[in-house]
N, C-alpha and C positions, 0 to 999 in steps of 0.2 A: 660697641657694647659698653665701653667705659663711660661714654657720655650719658647713656640711659641710667647707669648706676649713680653717676653724679647728680643727675636730675632728680632721681628718686630720693637720694640722700638729702638734697636741698629742700625738696617738698616736705619730707619727713621732719627735718630739722626746723623748718619755719613753722610747721603745724604743732610741733612738740617742744619748742624752745623753753617754755616755762618748766615743763616736766623734766627736761634734760638739765636745766640749771638747778632745779630743786634736788635732783639726784646727785649732782656734783657737790652742791653745798652741804648736803647731809652725809657725804662720803660714800654714797651708794652708787657704784658705777655699774651700769648694765649694758650688755652689748646692744648695738644699734643695728637694725635691719636683720635681726636673727630670725630666720623663718622656721627653724626646727632645732631643738636641742640634740636630736639623735641622728640626724642625717644631713647629707649634702647632695648636691646635684652636679655630677661631672659634666664638663662641656660636651654637648652632643649635637651632631649635625644629622639631619634627615633629608634625603632627596629621593626623587623618583626618576627612573628612566622608562623607556617604552615597555620593558619586560620585567622590571623588578623595583622594589623599594629598598633603599640602602640606608643604613644607620652607621655612623662612626662616632665613637665615644673615646675621649681621652681619659684613661684610667691607669696611669703609670703606677708601678709599685705593687701591683696585685699579682698573686699567683692564680693559676686556674682553679685551685680549691677555694678561692675567695670570690669567684664569679659565678653567678647563676643566671642563665638566659632561658626564657620560655615564652611560647606563644600561646595565649589562652583567651578565648572568647573575643577575638578581634583586637587584642592588645599584645604588644611585645613588652615583656617585663624583664628588666635587667636589674639585678640587685647584687650586692656584694659588700665587702668591707675592706677598706684600706687601713691597715694597722699602723699605729705610730711607730716609727723606727726607734731602735734601742738608743741611738745617740740622743734622742730627745728625753729619754727616761734616765740617763746616766746621772745627771745632776739637776738640781732644781733650777729652772730657768728664771732669771731675775727679770728680764725684759725682752720682748720681741721688738726688733727694729723694723721688721717687715714680716708679715705672715700671710701667705697666699695659698699654701697647700693645706687642703682639708683632709682630715682623717676621720674614720668611723664608718658607720653603716650608711649605705645609700640605696635608694630604689628609684628607678626611672621607669615610668609606665607610658608607652607611646600608643595612642589609638591609631590603628591601621584601618583606613577607610576603603580598602580594596580587598578583594578576595585573594587569598594567598595559598600557594601550593605548599601546605605545611610540611610534607615529607621531604621537601627540598630546601628548607631553610639552612643556610650555612653561616658559620661565625668563625672569624680568625682573630688572633691576638698577636700583634707584632709591635715591638718597640713601644709598648704602653698604649697602643691604639687598638681598640676592639672594633672590628668591622663586621656587620651583619647584613646578609643579603636575603631578602624575602621575595622569591619569584612570584609573579602575579599569576593567578589562575581564575579567570573570569567565569568559569563554569561551576566549579565546586564551591559549596558553602559548608563549612564545618565549624563546630563549636568545641571540638576536642582540644585538650591541652597537649602541647608538645614541648618536651624539654629539648633544648638545642645544644648539641655538643660544640664546644669551643676548641679549636685547634691552634696550637702555637706554631707560627710559621716564621 
């Protein structure tokens, strides 16, 4: 994953080196490779077995009240918010030496290309990992929206 980020950055930098140097020379520093001002995308794995589709998402630091999971019109939608911890708000931070943890609102929308037994979708949250199981149902086709209850285990 790191190599693809480095490759993207190098491509972006080579194509925009004049823009970047102009921004630095004028004192205007803008974030590089920022895809959204309002959200981030937590690391997510999606895999399929013979009888179900599984999703695992790394979202440490959230409470159940900050996670919303639903299945609607062929999409699994997971959204929530990771709030910034109080320790980061106590004093004005002068400089980050390393910053890898994202905070704020996120939405992940996963297209499910199989028919799913909607009433049997389960979700568990343990040690910062959200795991969702969507049992396959090749017979039924529905477009109903289903809110999925998440259990802490």
